[in-house]
C-alpha positions in Angstrom: 0.0 0.0 0.0 1.4 3.4 -1.0 0.9 6.4 1.3 1.8 10.0 0.6 3.1 12.5 3.2 -0.3 14.2 3.1 -1.9 11.0 4.3 -4.7 11.6 6.7 -6.6 8.5 8.1 -10.3 8.6 8.3 -10.5 6.2 11.3 -9.6 8.2 14.4 -9.5 5.1 16.6 -6.6 3.8 14.6 -3.4 4.1 16.6 -0.8 2.4 14.4 -0.8 1.2 10.8 1.5 -1.0 8.8 2.0 0.2 5.2 4.3 -1.0 2.4 6.1 1.5 0.2 7.8 1.0 -3.2 11.1 -0.2 -1.8 10.9 -0.5 2.0 8.4 -1.1 4.7 7.6 1.8 7.1 5.9 1.9 10.4 3.6 4.9 10.7 2.7 6.1 14.2 -0.4 8.4 14.2 -1.1 10.3 17.4 -4.2 12.4 17.9 -3.5 15.2 20.4 -6.8 17.0 19.6 -9.3 17.3 16.8 -7.0 19.3 14.7 -3.5 18.1 16.0 -2.3 14.9 14.2 1.3 13.8 14.3 2.5 11.2 11.8 5.9 9.6 12.4 7.6 7.5 9.8 10.2 4.8 10.8 11.7 2.1 8.6 10.8 -1.4 9.8 14.4 -2.4 9.6 15.1 0.0 12.5 12.4 -1.4 14.8 13.1 -4.2 17.3 10.6 -6.6 15.7 11.1 -9.5 13.4 11.9 -9.3 9.7 8.3 -9.8 8.8 7.4 -6.6 10.7 4.8 -6.0 13.4 1.2 -6.7 13.0 -1.3 -3.9 12.8 -2.1 -2.6 16.2 0.9 -4.2 17.8 1.9 -2.6 21.1 5.5 -3.8 20.9 6.6 -1.7 18.0 8.0 1.6 19.2 9.2 4.4 17.0 12.9 5.0 16.6 14.8 8.2 16.7 13.0 10.7 14.5 14.1 13.8 12.8 11.9 16.9 12.7 11.3 19.3 9.9 13.9 21.8 11.0 16.7 19.3 11.6 16.8 16.7 8.9 19.5 14.1 9.0 19.6 12.4 5.6 22.0 9.7 6.9 19.4 8.3 9.3 16.4 8.3 7.1 15.7 6.4 3.8 14.4 8.0 0.6 10.8 7.8 1.7 8.4 10.1 3.4 10.1 12.5 5.8 9.6 12.2 9.6 8.0 14.4 12.1 5.4 16.1 9.9 2.7 17.8 11.9 -0.6 17.9 10.0 -2.2 20.6 12.3 -4.9 22.6 10.7 -3.5 26.1 10.3 -6.9 27.7 10.5 -7.6 26.9 14.1 -7.9 29.9 16.3 -5.2 28.6 18.7 -2.6 28.6 15.8 0.5 30.6 16.5 2.4 31.5 13.4 6.1 31.5 12.9 7.1 35.0 11.7 10.0 35.4 9.3 12.1 38.6 9.0 10.5 39.4 5.6 7.9 42.1 5.6 4.7 41.4 3.6 4.8 44.9 2.2 8.3 44.2 0.8 7.2 41.0 -0.8 4.0 42.5 -2.2 5.9 45.4 -3.8 8.2 43.0 -5.5 5.9 40.2 -6.7 3.3 42.5 -8.3 5.9 43.7 -10.8 6.8 40.1 -11.8 5.1 38.8 -14.9 4.4 35.1 -14.3 3.0 33.3 -11.3 6.1 31.0 -11.2 8.4 33.9 -10.9 6.4 35.3 -8.0 6.4 32.0 -6.1 10.1 31.4 -6.7 10.9 34.9 -5.4 8.8 34.3 -2.2 10.4 30.9 -1.6 13.9 32.1 -2.1 13.5 35.2 0.1 11.8 33.3 2.9 14.2 30.4 2.8 17.2 32.7 3.2 15.6 34.3 6.3 15.1 31.0 8.1 17.8 29.7 10.5 17.9 26.2 9.0 17.6 24.7 5.5 14.3 23.1 4.5 13.7 19.5 3.6 11.6 18.3 0.7 8.4 18.2 2.7 8.9 21.8 4.0 9.7 23.0 0.5 6.4 21.6 -0.8 4.5 23.2 2.0 6.3 26.5 1.4 5.5 26.3 -2.3 1.8 25.9 -1.5 1.8 28.8 0.9 3.7 31.1 -1.4 1.5 30.3 -4.4 -1.7 31.0 -2.4 -0.4 34.2 -0.9 1.0 35.5 -4.2 -2.4 34.8 -5.9 -4.3 36.6 -3.2 -2.0 39.6 -3.2 -2.0 40.1 -6.9 -5.8 39.9 -7.0 -6.0 42.6 -4.4 -3.5 44.7 -6.4 -5.6 44.3 -9.6 -8.7 45.4 -7.7 -6.9 48.6 -6.9 -6.5 49.3 -10.6 -2.8 48.4 -10.4 -2.0 51.6 -8.6 0.7 51.0 -6.0 0.0 54.0 -3.8 -3.7 53.2 -3.6 -3.0 49.5 -3.1 -0.7 50.2 -0.2 -3.2 52.6 1.4 -6.3 50.5 1.0 -4.6 47.2 2.0 -2.5 48.6 4.8 -3.8 46.1 7.4 -3.3 43.2 5.0 0.3 44.2 4.3 1.1 45.0 7.9 3.6 42.7 9.7 5.8 39.9 8.5 5.3 36.8 6.3 4.1 34.2 8.8 4.6 30.5 8.4 2.1 28.1 10.0 2.9 26.5 13.3 3.1 23.0 11.8 6.0 24.2 9.6 8.4 23.2 12.4 8.3 20.5 15.0 5.0 20.0 16.9 4.6 20.3 20.6 4.3 16.5 21.0 7.6 16.0 19.1 9.3 18.6 21.3 8.1 17.0 24.5 9.3 13.6 23.3 12.8 15.0 22.6 12.9 16.7 26.0 12.1 13.4 27.7 14.8 11.7 25.9 17.2 14.5 26.8 16.3 14.2 30.5 16.9 10.5 30.5 20.3 10.9 28.8 21.5 13.6 31.2 19.9 13.0 34.6 22.1 15.5 36.4 22.3 15.4 40.2 22.5 19.1 40.3 20.0 21.1 38.2 22.6 23.8 37.9 24.5 21.5 35.5 21.6 21.4 33.1 21.2 25.2 33.4 24.8 25.7 32.7 24.6 23.4 29.6 21.6 25.3 28.3 23.3 28.6 28.8 26.4 27.6 26.9 24.3 26.3 24.1 22.4 29.5 23.9 25.6 31.5 23.9 27.0 29.3 21.2 24.0 29.9 18.9 24.0 33.7 19.4 21.5 34.2 22.2 23.4 35.8 25.1 20.4 37.6 26.5 18.5 34.3 26.8 21.5 32.7 28.4 21.7 35.4 31.1 18.0 34.9 31.9 18.5 31.2 32.3 21.4 31.7 34.7 19.4 34.2 36.7 16.4 31.8 37.0 17.9 29.8 39.8 18.4 32.8 42.0 15.6 33.0 44.6 15.6 36.8 44.5 15.3 37.0 40.7 12.6 34.4 40.3 9.7 36.6 41.5 11.0 39.5 39.3 10.9 37.3 36.2 7.4 36.0 37.0 6.1 39.5 37.5 7.5 40.6 34.2 5.9 37.7 32.5 2.5 38.3 34.1 2.4 41.9 32.9 0.6 42.5 29.6 2.9 43.1 26.7 0.8 45.6 25.0 2.7 48.5 23.4 0.9 51.8 23.5 0.2 53.5 20.1 1.4 57.1 20.3 -0.5 60.0 19.0 0.5 61.5 15.7 1.2 65.2 15.6 -2.2 65.9 14.0 -4.1 63.7 16.5 -2.3 65.5 19.4 -3.2 68.9 17.9 -6.8 67.9 17.5 -6.8 66.7 21.2 -5.4 70.0 22.3 -8.1 71.9 20.4 -10.9 69.6 21.6 -9.9 70.0 25.3 -8.8 73.6 25.1 -5.4 72.8 26.5 -2.7 75.4 26.8 0.9 74.7 26.0 1.8 74.2 29.7 -1.2 71.9 30.3 -0.2 69.7 27.4 3.4 69.5 28.4 2.5 68.5 31.9 0.1 65.8 30.5 3.0 64.5 28.3 5.5 64.5 31.1 3.1 62.6 33.4 2.5 59.9 30.7 6.3 59.6 30.1 7.0 59.2 33.8 4.6 56.3 33.9 6.3 54.5 31.0 3.6 55.4 28.4 5.1 57.8 25.8 1.8 58.6 24.1 2.1 62.2 23.2 4.6 63.8 20.7 6.7 66.7 21.8 5.1 70.2 21.6 7.7 71.2 19.1 6.2 68.6 16.7 2.7 69.8 17.5 3.8 73.4 16.8 5.2 72.4 13.4 2.0 70.6 12.5 0.0 73.7 13.6 2.0 76.0 11.4 1.8 73.7 8.4 -2.0 73.5 8.8 -2.5 77.3 8.6 -2.4 79.5 5.5 0.9 81.3 4.9 1.6 83.9 7.6 2.4 86.6 5.0 -1.2 86.5 3.8 -2.6 87.7 7.1 -3.2 91.4 7.6 -3.1 92.2 11.3 -3.4 95.5 13.1 -4.1 96.4 16.8 -7.8 96.2 16.3 -8.4 93.9 13.3 -7.1 90.8 11.6 -8.1 89.4 8.2 -7.2 87.1 5.4 -8.1 87.5 1.7 -11.2 85.5 0.7 -9.4 83.7 -2.1 -6.6 82.5 0.2 -9.1 81.3 2.8 -11.1 79.4 0.3 -8.0 77.9 -1.3 -6.7 76.7 2.1 -10.1 75.3 3.1 -10.5 73.5 -0.2 -7.0 72.0 -0.1 -7.5 70.7 3.4 -10.8 69.1 2.4 -9.1 67.5 -0.7 -6.3 66.2 1.5 -8.8 64.7 3.9 -10.8 63.1 1.1 -7.7 62.0 -1.0 -8.7 58.3 -1.0 -12.3 59.3 -2.1 -10.9 61.2 -5.0 -8.6 58.3 -6.0 -11.5 56.0 -6.1 -13.5 58.4 -8.3 -10.5 58.7 -10.7 -10.1 54.9 -10.9 -13.8 54.1 -11.3 -14.5 56.8 -13.9 -11.1 56.5 -15.7 -10.5 60.3 -15.7 -7.6 62.5 -14.7 -9.5 65.7 -13.8 -12.6 66.4 -11.7 -14.6 69.6 -11.8 -16.3 70.3 -8.5 -18.1 73.0 -6.6 -17.6 73.9 -2.9 -20.7 75.3 -1.4 -20.1 77.7 1.6 -22.2 79.9 3.7 -20.9 83.3 5.0 -22.0 86.3 6.9 -21.1 88.5 9.8 -22.4 89.4 13.3 -21.5 91.8 16.1 -21.1 90.8 19.7 -20.8 93.0 22.8 -19.6 92.0 26.3 -15.9 91.4 25.3 -13.3 92.0 28.0 -11.4 95.3 28.0 -7.7 94.9 28.5 -5.1 97.3 29.9 -2.8 97.3 26.9 -1.0 100.1 25.1 -2.5 101.3 21.8 -1.4 103.7 19.2 -5.1 104.6 18.4 -8.0 104.8 20.7 -10.7 102.2 20.2 -13.2 100.3 22.2 -12.4 96.6 22.4 -15.6 95.7 24.3 -17.4 94.8 21.1 -16.3 92.6 18.2 -17.5 92.4 14.6 -16.7 89.0 13.0 -17.1 87.9 9.4 -17.0 84.1 9.0 -17.3 81.4 6.4 -18.4 77.8 6.7 -17.8 75.0 4.1 -21.0 73.0 3.5 -20.5 70.5 0.7 -18.0 69.6 -2.0 -19.9 68.2 -5.1 -18.5 67.0 -8.4 -20.0 68.2 -11.7 -21.9 65.0 -12.1 -23.6 65.3 -8.7 -21.3 63.0 -6.8 -20.9 64.2 -3.2 -17.2 64.1 -2.5 -17.5 65.6 1.0 -20.4 66.7 3.1 -20.2 68.7 6.3 -22.2 66.8 8.9 -22.1 69.6 11.4 -22.5 72.9 9.5 -23.7 74.7 12.6 -20.6 73.8 14.7 -17.9 76.3 15.5 -15.4 73.6 14.5 -16.1 74.4 10.9 -16.8 78.1 11.2 -13.7 79.8 9.7 -12.7 83.5 10.4 -12.4 85.9 7.5 -12.3 89.3 9.2 -12.2 90.1 12.9 -12.6 93.7 14.1 -13.0 95.3 17.5 -15.7 97.7 16.5 -19.4 98.1 17.4 -21.9 96.8 14.9 -23.8 99.5 13.0 -25.7 99.8 9.8 -22.9 101.6 8.1 -20.4 98.9 9.2 -22.8 96.2 7.9 -23.0 97.7 4.5 -19.3 98.4 4.2 -18.5 94.8 5.2 -21.0 93.4 2.7 -19.3 95.4 0.0 -15.9 94.3 1.2 -16.7 90.6 0.9 -18.8 90.8 -2.3 -16.1 92.7 -4.1 -13.7 89.8 -3.4 -16.4 87.2 -4.5 -16.8 89.0 -7.8 -13.1 88.4 -8.7 -12.9 84.8 -7.4 -11.3 82.3 -9.8 -11.5 78.5 -9.8 -8.6 76.8 -8.1 -6.8 73.7 -9.1 -5.6 71.2 -6.4 -3.1 68.4 -7.0 -4.4 65.0 -5.9 -2.0 62.5 -7.3 0.5 62.1 -10.1 -1.3 63.5 -13.2 -4.6 63.9 -11.4 -6.1 67.2 -10.3 -9.4 68.6 -9.1 -10.7 72.0 -10.2 -12.9 73.7 -7.7 -15.4 76.5 -8.2 -17.1 78.3 -5.3 -20.8 78.9 -4.5 -21.0 81.3 -1.5 -24.4 81.8 0.2 -24.9 85.0 2.3 -27.0 83.3 5.1 -25.0 83.6 8.3 -26.9 86.7 9.5 -29.6 87.7 11.9 -32.7 89.8 11.4 -31.0 93.1 12.1 -28.4 92.5 9.3 -31.0 91.4 6.9 -33.0 94.6 7.4 -29.9 96.7 6.9 -28.8 95.0 3.7 -32.4 95.1 2.3 -32.8 98.8 3.1 -35.7 98.3 5.4 -35.6 101.0 8.1 -38.2 99.6 10.5 -37.6 96.3 12.2 -41.4 95.8 12.4 -41.7 95.6 8.6 -40.9 92.4 6.7 -37.5 92.6 5.0 -38.5 90.3 2.2 -41.8 91.9 1.0 -41.6 95.2 2.9 -45.2 94.7 4.2 -46.2 96.7 7.3 -47.4 95.1 10.5 -51.0 96.3 9.9 -51.3 93.9 6.9 -49.9 90.8 8.5 -53.1 89.6 10.2 -55.2 89.5 7.0 -55.3 86.3 5.1 -56.9 88.0 2.2 -53.7 90.0 1.6 -51.9 86.8 0.6 -53.8 86.5 -2.7 -53.6 90.3 -3.4 -49.9 90.3 -4.0 -49.0 92.4 -1.0 -46.6 89.7 0.3 -44.7 89.2 -3.0 -41.0 88.9 -2.3 -38.7 91.5 -3.6 -36.0 90.3 -6.1 -32.9 88.7 -4.5 -34.3 88.7 -0.9 -35.0 85.0 -0.7 -31.3 84.0 -0.9 -30.4 84.9 2.7 -31.9 81.9 4.5 -34.2 82.1 7.5 -31.9 82.4 10.6 -33.1 79.3 12.5 -31.5 80.2 15.8 -33.1 83.7 16.0 -36.4 82.1 14.9 -36.5 80.2 18.2 -35.8 83.3 20.2 -38.3 85.5 18.4 -41.2 83.0 18.6 -40.5 82.5 22.3 -40.7 86.3 22.8 -44.0 86.3 20.8 -45.5 83.7 23.1 -44.3 85.6 26.2 -45.7 89.0 24.9 -49.0 87.4 24.2 -49.1 85.8 27.6 -48.4 89.1 29.3 -51.4 90.7 27.6 -53.9 87.8 27.9 -55.8 89.7 30.6 -56.3 92.9 28.6 -56.2 91.3 25.1 -54.7 94.4 23.6 -51.4 94.8 21.7 -50.5 98.1 23.3 -51.0 98.7 27.0 -51.8 102.4 27.3 -52.6 104.0 30.5 -51.3 103.2 34.0 -53.9 100.6 34.8 -53.2 98.5 31.8 -49.5 98.9 32.1 -49.6 97.8 35.8 -51.7 94.8 34.8 -49.2 93.8 32.1 -46.2 94.3 34.5 -47.8 92.2 37.2 -48.6 89.5 34.8 -45.1 89.5 33.4 -43.6 89.2 36.9 -45.9 86.3 37.7 -44.9 84.4 34.5 -41.2 85.0 35.1 -41.4 83.6 38.6 -43.4 80.6 37.5 -41.1 79.7 34.6 -38.0 80.1 36.9 -39.5 78.0 39.6 -41.2 75.2 37.6 -38.9 75.0 34.6 -35.7 76.8 35.6 -36.0 79.3 32.8 -35.0 82.9 33.1 -37.0 84.9 30.5 -36.9 88.6 29.7 -34.3 89.5 32.4 -31.7 92.0 31.3 -28.1 90.9 30.9 -25.4 92.1 33.2 -23.5 93.5 30.1 -26.2 96.2 29.7 -27.4 95.0 26.3 -29.8 92.1 25.5 -31.9 89.9 27.7 -31.6 86.4 29.1 -33.7 85.0 26.1 -31.4 82.8 24.1 -31.5 79.7 22.0 -31.2 77.2 24.8 -34.0 78.8 26.8 -36.3 78.8 23.7 -35.5 75.2 22.9 -36.2 74.0 26.4 -39.5 76.0 26.6 -40.9 74.7 23.3 -39.7 71.1 23.9 -41.8 71.1 27.0 -44.7 72.9 25.3 -47.4 71.4 27.5 -45.9 72.7 30.8 -44.8 76.0 29.1 -48.4 76.6 27.8 -49.9 75.7 31.2 -47.6 78.2 33.0 -48.2 81.0 30.5 -51.9 80.4 29.9 -51.4 80.0 26.1 -53.1 77.4 23.9 -51.2 74.1 24.0 -51.9 73.3 20.4 -50.6 76.7 19.2 -47.3 76.3 21.1 -46.9 72.8 19.8 -47.4 73.9 16.2 -44.8 76.6 16.6 -42.4 74.0 18.0 -43.0 71.8 14.9 -42.2 74.6 12.6 -39.0 75.5 14.4 -37.8 71.9 14.5 -38.5 71.6 10.7 -36.4 74.8 10.0 -33.6 73.6 12.2 -33.6 70.1 10.8 -30.7 69.5 8.4 -32.8 67.2 6.2 -34.4 68.4 3.0 -38.0 69.6 3.3 -40.9 69.5 0.9 -41.7 73.2 0.3 -45.3 72.6 -0.6 -46.0 70.5 2.5 -44.2 73.0 4.7 -46.1 75.9 3.2 -49.4 74.2 3.7 -48.7 73.5 7.3 -47.6 77.1 7.9 -50.8 78.4 6.3 -52.8 76.3 8.7 -50.9 77.8 11.6 -51.7 81.3 10.3 -55.3 80.5 10.3 -55.2 78.9 13.8 -53.3 81.9 15.1 -55.8 84.4 13.8 -58.7 82.5 15.5 -56.9 82.7 18.9 -55.0 86.0 18.9 -56.4 88.2 16.2 -55.9 91.2 18.5 -52.0 90.7 18.5 -50.4 91.7 15.2 -48.1 89.0 13.9 -44.4 90.1 14.2 -42.2 90.3 11.2 -40.1 87.3 12.2 -43.2 85.1 12.3 -44.5 86.6 9.1 -41.2 85.8 7.4 -41.4 82.1 8.4 -45.1 81.4 7.8 -45.6 83.4 4.6 -42.2 83.3 2.9 -40.8 80.0 4.3 -42.0 78.0 1.3 -40.4 80.4 -1.2 -37.1 80.4 0.8 -36.9 76.6 0.7 -37.5 76.6 -3.0 -34.8 79.1 -3.6 -31.9 76.9 -2.4 -30.6 73.3 -2.9 -29.2 73.1 0.7 -31.6 72.5 3.7 -32.2 75.6 5.7 -30.8 74.0 8.9 -27.4 73.8 7.1 -27.3 77.5 6.3 -28.1 78.9 9.7 -26.2 81.4 11.8 -25.6 79.4 15.0 -22.0 78.6 14.2 -21.2 82.3 13.8 -23.1 83.3 17.0 -21.3 80.6 19.1 -18.0 81.6 17.6 -18.4 85.1 19.0 -18.2 83.6 22.5 -15.0 81.8 21.7 -13.0 85.0 20.8 -13.3 86.2 24.4 -12.1 82.9 25.8 -9.3 82.6 23.3 -8.0 86.1 24.1 -7.9 85.2 27.8 -6.3 81.7 27.6 -4.5 81.4 24.3 -3.0 84.7 23.3 0.1 86.7 24.1 -0.5 89.9 26.0 2.8 91.6 25.0 1.0 93.8 22.5 -2.4 94.2 20.9 -1.0 93.1 17.5 0.3 89.9 19.0 -3.0 89.3 20.8 -4.9 89.9 17.6 -2.7 87.5 15.7 -3.1 84.7 18.3 -6.9 85.1 18.4 -7.1 84.8 14.6 -4.7 81.9 14.4 -6.6 80.1 17.2 -9.8 80.5 15.3 -8.2 79.1 12.1 -6.9 76.1 14.0 -10.2 75.2 15.7 -12.1 75.5 12.4 -9.7 73.5 10.3 -11.8 70.9 8.4 -9.2 68.1 8.6 -8.4 68.6 12.3 -12.1 69.0 13.2 -12.9 65.6 11.6 -10.3 63.6 13.5 -12.3 63.1 16.7 -15.9 63.4 15.5 -16.9 60.0 17.0 -15.5 60.9 20.4 -17.2 64.3 20.5 -20.5 62.9 19.3 -21.2 61.4 22.7 -22.0 64.9 24.0 -24.7 65.5 21.5 -28.4 65.3 22.5 -30.5 63.1 20.1 -34.1 64.0 20.1 -37.0 62.6 18.0 -38.6 64.6 15.2 -42.3 65.3 15.5 -44.6 63.3 13.3 -45.6 66.4 11.3 -41.9 67.1 10.5 -41.5 63.5 9.2 -44.3 64.1 6.7 -42.6 67.2 5.5 -39.3 65.5 4.6 -38.6 64.5 1.0 -35.7 63.0 -1.0 -33.1 65.7 -1.8 -32.6 66.8 -5.3 -29.0 65.5 -5.4 -28.5 62.1 -7.1 -28.2 59.0 -4.8 -24.6 58.2 -5.7 -22.2 56.3 -3.6 -20.3 58.4 -1.1 -16.7 57.4 -0.3 -14.8 57.7 2.9 -15.9 57.7 6.5 -16.3 61.4 7.1 -20.0 61.4 6.6 -20.5 58.4 8.8 -20.0 60.5 11.9 -21.9 63.4 13.4 -20.3 66.4 14.9 -21.5 67.4 18.4 -22.2 70.9 19.6 -19.3 73.3 19.8 -19.0 73.1 23.6 -17.1 69.9 23.4 -14.1 72.3 23.3 -14.5 72.6 27.1 -14.9 76.4 27.0 -18.6 76.8 27.1 -21.4 75.9 29.3 -23.6 73.0 28.2 -25.6 73.9 25.1 -28.5 71.9 23.9 -28.5 71.7 20.1 -31.6 72.7 18.2 -30.9 69.9 15.6 -33.7 67.4 16.3 -32.3 64.3 14.5 -34.7 61.7 13.5 -34.2 58.3 15.2 -36.8 56.5 13.3 -36.1 54.0 10.6 -36.4 54.4 6.8 -39.2 52.2 5.7 -38.5 52.0 2.0 -36.2 53.6 -0.6 -38.6 56.5 -1.1 -37.7 57.8 2.3 -41.0 57.4 4.1 -40.8 57.1 7.8 -42.7 55.4 10.6 -42.7 55.2 14.4 -41.4 52.1 16.1 -42.4 50.6 19.4 -40.2 51.5 22.3 -38.4 48.5 23.9 -39.7 47.6 27.3 -38.3 45.4 30.0 -41.0 42.8 29.2 -40.5 42.5 25.5 -36.7 42.6 25.8 -36.6 39.6 28.0 -39.5 37.8 26.3 -38.0 38.2 22.8 -34.2 38.6 23.2 -33.6 39.9 19.7 -30.5 42.1 19.9 -27.4 43.3 18.1 -24.0 42.1 19.4 -20.5 43.4 18.9 -17.3 41.3 19.1 -13.8 42.7 18.8 -10.4 41.3 17.8 -7.6 41.4 20.4 -4.9 42.2 17.9 -6.5 44.7 15.4 -9.2 47.4 15.5 -11.7 45.3 13.4 -15.1 44.6 15.0 -17.9 42.2 14.1 -21.5 43.3 14.4 -24.4 40.9 14.1 -28.0 40.4 15.1 -29.5 37.3 16.7 -32.5 36.0 18.5 -30.5 34.0 21.0 -29.0 35.0 24.2 -25.5 36.5 24.3 -24.1 33.4 26.1 -25.5 31.0 23.5 -24.4 33.1 20.5 -20.9 33.4 21.9 -20.7 29.6 22.2 -21.8 29.3 18.6 -19.2 31.7 17.4 -16.5 29.8 19.3 -17.6 26.6 17.6 -17.6 28.2 14.2 -14.0 29.5 14.8 -12.9 26.0 15.9 -14.5 24.3 12.8 -13.4 27.1 10.5 -16.8 27.7 9.0 -16.7 29.5 5.6 -19.9 31.4 6.5 -18.4 32.8 9.8 -16.8 36.2 9.6 -14.9 35.5 12.8 -13.5 32.3 11.4 -12.5 33.8 8.2 -10.8 36.7 10.1 -8.6 34.0 11.8 -7.9 32.3 8.5 -6.6 35.6 7.0 -4.8 36.6 10.2 -3.5 33.3 11.9 -1.8 35.1 14.8 -5.0 37.0 15.8 -7.4 36.0 18.5 -11.1 37.0 19.0 -12.2 38.6 22.2 -15.3 36.5 22.9 -15.2 37.2 26.6 -16.0 40.9 26.1 -18.8 40.4 23.6 -21.5 42.8 24.3 -25.1 43.7 23.3 -25.3 47.1 21.7 -29.0 47.3 20.9 -32.3 45.5 21.6 -34.8 45.3 18.8 -37.8 42.9 18.3 -38.9 43.8 14.8 -37.2 42.1 11.9 -36.9 45.0 9.5 -35.8 47.5 12.2 -33.3 45.0 13.5 -31.8 44.4 10.0 -31.7 48.1 9.3 -30.0 49.0 12.5 -27.5 46.2 11.9 -26.5 47.8 8.6 -26.2 51.2 10.3 -23.9 49.7 13.0 -21.7 48.1 10.4 -21.4 51.4 8.6 -20.2 53.1 11.8 -17.2 50.8 12.0 -14.0 52.1 10.4 -12.9 48.5 9.7 -15.8 46.0 10.0 -15.0 42.3 10.2 -18.4 41.3 8.6 -18.4 39.4 5.4 -21.0 41.8 4.0 -22.4 45.2 4.8 -25.8 44.0 5.8 -28.9 45.8 4.5 -28.0 48.2 1.8 -28.6 51.8 3.0 -29.0 55.0 0.9 -25.7 56.9 1.4 -27.5 60.2 1.6 -29.4 59.3 4.8 -26.6 57.3 6.5 -24.8 60.4 8.0 -28.0 61.5 9.6 -29.2 58.2 11.0 -25.8 56.9 12.3 -25.5 59.3 15.2 -28.8 58.0 16.6 -27.2 54.8 17.5 
């Protein structure tokens, strides 16, 4: 009977077999250490102590002779037959530990992809790996290495071809695959059973009376083979004082901390608002504890300077700082292109083009703020630094000419993307507003497209679409030439005409040309409608708009004080109290959002109609929502609110802010392609508070010019698109996630941009509010993000049942997450079983190397990795099938490097950035 070295017996009860080869008889000893550990030892019969006829099958007298292993083959002791000591252990088992060579996989990949034939690639791998091994290979090992090299070369070349044969893109995309060294399977060298047998034979042959003799012999052998460090450790192991030290060092985890890059450290400094001294103390503390995580501040400073526009483009005086609009846009666009480099390379490869024409949509505007600190600094000119007037710009979306979304700002109302254009310590006035508008529009008129280099021979040409929307009602009235704040700045109608529905069809409310392009100022809409409700509540007893006479005025004053005290006591809201700065009141966006969110209690305390307050809240949520709205549905809802308002409070004229929303809201939505919530002014308003804090904490006080330079540079750093996108997932935990009202869900529609694939991960994360910078008090965002599930591709929505303790335990449907101990990949799956049962099933799949198991395939592709099944956790409960599958797809999309074999349910890329933060 002839047997090959790959022989694998089917009968696992067989212990010994007698086989006859071509020229000699061999005794094959088969030992089963486990289900996947099989040792086959070949011994010529002539070397056994039995008779010439050979032993019978199953004989207990036949014992194997002296065997050679794969790494030490002695041809003089073995016939020309199958080699001895071959371990047929399955390399796909999760307990397999690979044998690394000194050859990097990246080096092998770069070489073999340039070779023409498969045989050349295999021979190159075999030659390179063989030279790196400490001993020569026998024939069996050569065959095994040939199979490994052939399989690895085929897989690597296939990945290279999928990357359009572009080396830079291949190295970037397959970075994890190419990381590390070429690993040989554990069975490539002697098995553990063979090693134990050889140790037993060595112990019998030596049998020293003093264990020190054996230790001395081992030390000399290690020194002889070039391992002096190991020899020293062996010598020290007999010392009682050193044994505990060695044990303690072995028990400590051998994890090596991954240090921050300079960009990550800079982003961390900006997130936490650290000063230079605070960062250096943090770094010194980490280094003293043996954890060198943070780079030196010198490296961070170099990264900071390289991420700013050239210093010679800044124009700084004692009271102002500015940068040319063209320079700011060019710097912003280049940082976005740098961040989305892999996205652009995929577009180039998929469309077979060398140039992309794109448009960067931005919003800009200006706003004044008082209450700035006054410093005792010398000045060549006299000016008041208690007020600041800031002009800002926010990038919204980068879109290719064919409609492909290259980059989308998921947090357009965050200060982390609100970039400074012109800062001035001057009081806001109508003259200043008009001058600043002319200053910026003159620069917009002469803007030229810019060309940004992406890769060798590949460029992107970017045009700019700037929207003048970062303004409040006062600025809008000034630029529209409306002198009275009580008149509508869009149609110039007077307050006396607002409360007549008949005027809508008479053309009195027709918008003036060009006045629908300035957005709707969502933040100020919350405040103005809150003040509307308060002013109506103060006058409910007299039901008159104007309280004339001491009796009516006293009644309104008394009613106002009662409502103020009730709101402060019951809801913790301070309304209509003057600020300590001497200008403005305590009415702000946070107060308005809290009041309208609790509309029932707010209406009860103020005496207003609950349904009226709730409808105002619905409109405000729709305006703030960063999802596209159907203009017709929104206009219809607003018209119904107008009718309802007139039936309740006909005696109180509608203010201009409410008229603008209810009458012109539909036309404003139709005038733009970007949702109104993305073009708001909250980023600019919040940025005004930062200038005061930056001047105090992060600026030099040696001169006013130095102070102004540091304030402007700090604003540039904190608004850099690339730096602001590094820690989006970490800052997202501070964001409040609230449900959209059902009426708002009915107003949503599919946006007019094509549903094309979006590349990269930037849109998979949502930016929290600006106060994650640790400067501000807690701010509640007005963005009410929808946590409900998309029901079908036409973007209809539905409510889902809230999970209760009863149905969670009765129907344990949930989503689970399992991580790898050796890489950042995670597995996300959904199951109807308990966590304990599902973990046992995954463990079985890994052991049996199931092709349908993502965890098992991960071990096959990475033999040295292990799965952290002990820390598997449930990340969501869901009893409904569609919702469970949908959320599973969302969770997979949140992972930077998912382990799953597929992406789960296919989701529309336009809605993914909005729904992912709800998880």
